[in-house]
Backbone bond lengths (Angstrom), bond angles and torsions (degrees), N, CA, C in turn:
res aa  C-N    CA-C-N  psi(-1)  N-CA   C-N-CA  omega(-1)  CA-C   N-CA-C  phi
1 M - - - 1.492 - - 1.553 107.53 -
2 S 1.333 114.90 134.78 1.467 123.53 -179.23 1.496 111.13 -125.41
3 E 1.242 120.29 141.89 1.428 125.30 175.60 1.574 109.87 -136.88
4 S 1.315 114.45 127.18 1.484 123.48 -178.04 1.551 107.39 -132.73
5 T 1.341 111.58 141.77 1.493 118.55 178.07 1.561 103.26 -117.36
6 Y 1.408 117.55 135.17 1.402 127.51 -178.04 1.425 110.01 -127.56
7 A 1.362 117.79 146.61 1.455 121.35 174.12 1.524 106.16 -84.84
8 V 1.383 117.34 138.90 1.444 121.85 -179.21 1.504 103.39 -130.42
9 S 1.383 118.41 125.59 1.395 122.08 176.70 1.576 113.01 -100.57
10 G 1.325 112.75 146.47 1.448 117.48 171.44 1.590 107.15 109.05
11 M 1.303 119.37 -11.70 1.492 117.11 -178.07 1.602 110.85 -79.16
12 A 1.354 111.37 140.62 1.455 113.81 -176.38 1.554 114.36 -129.82
13 C 1.386 115.05 -18.23 1.367 116.65 -171.42 1.577 110.73 -153.45
14 G 1.303 116.76 -177.03 1.443 121.66 -177.60 1.578 109.79 -67.15
15 H 1.298 117.05 -32.92 1.485 119.17 176.65 1.510 110.39 -62.99
16 C 1.255 117.18 -41.86 1.527 120.64 175.71 1.526 107.59 -58.25
17 A 1.275 117.30 -47.02 1.424 122.84 179.10 1.529 108.43 -55.31
18 G 1.251 118.88 -49.71 1.444 123.26 178.07 1.497 117.64 -55.49
19 F 1.371 115.04 -42.05 1.484 121.76 176.01 1.406 113.23 -63.89
20 V 1.335 117.32 -42.55 1.467 121.96 -176.82 1.519 109.39 -68.45
21 T 1.364 115.19 -47.43 1.412 122.61 178.57 1.591 113.37 -57.08
22 E 1.311 113.27 -42.75 1.496 120.92 179.66 1.508 110.66 -61.91
23 E 1.369 117.93 -45.14 1.473 119.07 177.92 1.542 113.72 -69.61
24 I 1.360 119.56 -45.73 1.388 120.12 -178.00 1.541 112.47 -61.94
25 E 1.419 117.08 -36.69 1.438 120.26 177.30 1.573 116.72 -62.86
26 T 1.374 112.90 -11.08 1.486 113.72 173.07 1.484 115.36 -83.08
27 I 1.406 117.99 -9.18 1.446 121.73 177.14 1.565 109.35 -68.73
28 A 1.246 118.35 129.59 1.457 123.24 175.07 1.513 112.16 -57.24
29 G 1.351 118.68 126.08 1.430 122.01 177.49 1.548 111.04 104.01
30 V 1.299 119.74 -20.29 1.505 119.18 -176.50 1.512 107.36 -72.94
31 T 1.378 112.80 133.33 1.407 121.98 -178.21 1.559 110.07 -109.12
32 A 1.316 118.45 -27.15 1.484 122.80 -174.98 1.496 108.09 -157.85
33 V 1.373 113.07 149.22 1.469 118.37 173.44 1.550 106.96 -143.19
34 A 1.314 111.66 128.35 1.450 121.81 -179.19 1.577 111.83 -120.64
35 V 1.275 115.78 110.86 1.529 121.00 -176.83 1.533 107.34 -99.28
36 D 1.330 112.57 132.40 1.549 117.83 174.42 1.589 103.30 -117.80
37 V 1.288 113.35 94.62 1.511 118.49 178.59 1.476 109.98 -59.83
38 E 1.244 123.98 -40.87 1.549 126.95 -174.68 1.501 106.14 -57.86
39 N 1.325 117.24 -49.45 1.443 122.19 -176.95 1.560 117.27 -90.61
40 G 1.351 113.61 -4.97 1.433 119.63 175.34 1.528 113.14 66.37
41 T 1.388 114.46 38.97 1.488 119.88 178.88 1.564 110.12 -127.20
42 V 1.290 114.61 161.13 1.429 126.14 172.27 1.492 108.13 -135.74
43 T 1.297 116.87 125.65 1.449 123.76 171.75 1.489 114.26 -96.80
44 V 1.237 126.20 128.60 1.452 127.76 -175.52 1.407 104.70 -122.89
45 T 1.365 116.48 126.31 1.419 127.23 172.13 1.569 109.12 -109.09
46 S 1.262 112.84 137.85 1.490 118.94 -172.80 1.531 110.01 -147.14
47 D 1.313 115.57 162.40 1.432 121.66 177.08 1.552 114.45 -85.86
48 R 1.351 115.01 0.13 1.549 122.56 175.41 1.479 104.82 -154.09
49 I 1.347 114.93 169.05 1.383 125.05 172.88 1.555 114.91 -67.83
50 L 1.276 117.81 119.25 1.473 118.93 -173.34 1.519 108.61 -85.73
51 D 1.344 113.47 154.14 1.464 121.05 170.38 1.517 108.16 -80.58
52 V 1.305 114.75 127.52 1.450 120.12 -178.77 1.524 112.87 -57.96
53 A 1.386 114.55 -28.83 1.441 118.44 -177.59 1.546 108.05 -69.14
54 D 1.271 118.03 -31.79 1.476 119.85 178.83 1.526 110.48 -71.35
55 V 1.265 118.18 -42.53 1.508 122.04 173.27 1.455 109.94 -58.29
56 R 1.374 119.76 -50.64 1.408 121.44 -179.62 1.506 114.50 -59.23
57 A 1.336 115.89 -39.25 1.497 120.79 -178.71 1.620 109.36 -66.36
58 A 1.320 112.34 -35.08 1.462 117.50 177.90 1.488 112.89 -67.33
59 V 1.308 114.46 -50.13 1.474 120.50 176.12 1.519 112.29 -55.55
60 E 1.312 115.05 -46.67 1.459 120.58 -175.12 1.644 107.93 -67.60
61 A 1.344 116.28 -35.63 1.403 119.38 175.97 1.500 112.83 -63.09
62 A 1.359 116.85 -27.79 1.494 121.23 175.31 1.482 111.20 -81.19
63 G 1.274 119.91 -6.71 1.469 125.65 179.00 1.517 118.37 95.31
64 Y 1.351 116.56 18.45 1.395 121.85 -177.20 1.497 112.33 -126.49
65 E 1.294 120.51 171.63 1.505 125.40 -174.95 1.527 113.04 -112.26
66 L 1.300 116.34 125.60 1.460 120.31 -179.46 1.568 108.75 -83.34
67 G 1.318 112.55 127.35 1.501 115.52 173.23 1.512 110.34 -94.09
68 S 1.292 117.07 -150.04 1.514 122.91 179.92 1.520 110.91 -82.97
69 R 1.353 114.78 167.83 1.400 120.06 172.27 1.507 108.62 -68.52
70 T 1.246 116.86 148.91 1.474 118.68 177.46 1.487 111.70 -112.70
């Protein structure tokens, strides 16, 4: 089991969180996604270590920008 938290910029509301969650959930191995809009973070739990490029692509597909791991 792996858990990583990333900074995400551009999120402003629950709808933003929903878009980010929906895209990240499409990554193979992801078991849970928790978005904290107020702090601008997303915590991803997976059954294996994820490639940051996959997470970045999912966040960008949702219309936001992935920062660094926190």
